C-alpha angles and dihedrals in degrees: 000000000000090000090051092053092048093050092046090051091046094051091048087054089050091057090049090048090053088057090067088070104097115265127222111213119211122223093259094057102262117121127218104225139161091241094094084062086061091049090051090048091050088063100038095048107028097032129230107309099034092041092052089048093051089053090046091053090050091049091049091052089051091048089053087059104262109148094232100131118091111287093027096283123157144136134074093302091076089066091063095048130090090266093063094099093052090049092050090045096052097085091045091049090051092045094051093041091051092042091056092048092047094049102033116074122200139081105351096218092056097040093048092048094049092043087053093051090049100041103023096042113019099038092039095050089054090059093038095051093050091048092049091046091056101040096040095040094236132136120259092254091048092050092046088055089057095056093055086089089068098054102087094048094045091050086054091050091050093054090047090050088054095048094045092048091048092048091049090051092050093047097039110009093182092059095068098081093179089074097038 
C-alpha cells in the first residue's frame, strides 16, 4: 500500500512537472500543454485505479490553489474557465487508458498508444468539448471544431506514452503496474 501511495504522489508530481514546459494558449483560452502526456502515463503505467487517483490528487492540489497547471495557474478559478471540461475529464481519461492497458494483451507500445488515444484523446475530448461549450457559450459542434487544433499534438503524446511505457517495462518490468 505504501508503494501505491508513493507512486500516486510521484505521478501527480509528474503531471505538475510537465506543466513547467511552456504552454501555448490558443485564441479561445485553452492551452496546449505537456500535462496531458502525464495523464496518459498515469493510466498506462499505474493502471486504471491508481492512475485516476494520481490525477485526482493533482486536481485537488490545483483546487487548493497550488499553481501547478501550465503557466502557473491554480485555484478554484480554473474550474470556471474554458479548461474546466479537460480538468474534469483527466481522471476519467487516466482510468479508461489504464483499463485498456490492463485488459488488452499484446505489444505494450501499441496497446499503450491505442489506450492513450482512446482514453487520453477521445474520452478527454468529450469532457473538454462539453466544458468549452458551456463556458464559451458555443454549440457542441462549434466547440468540437475548436479542439481539432489539439489533435496532432495529442496523437504525438499518445505515441510517446506508448513508447515510454514500453521502454519502462523493458528496463523495469515490475514498475508498470498496469500489466502487473
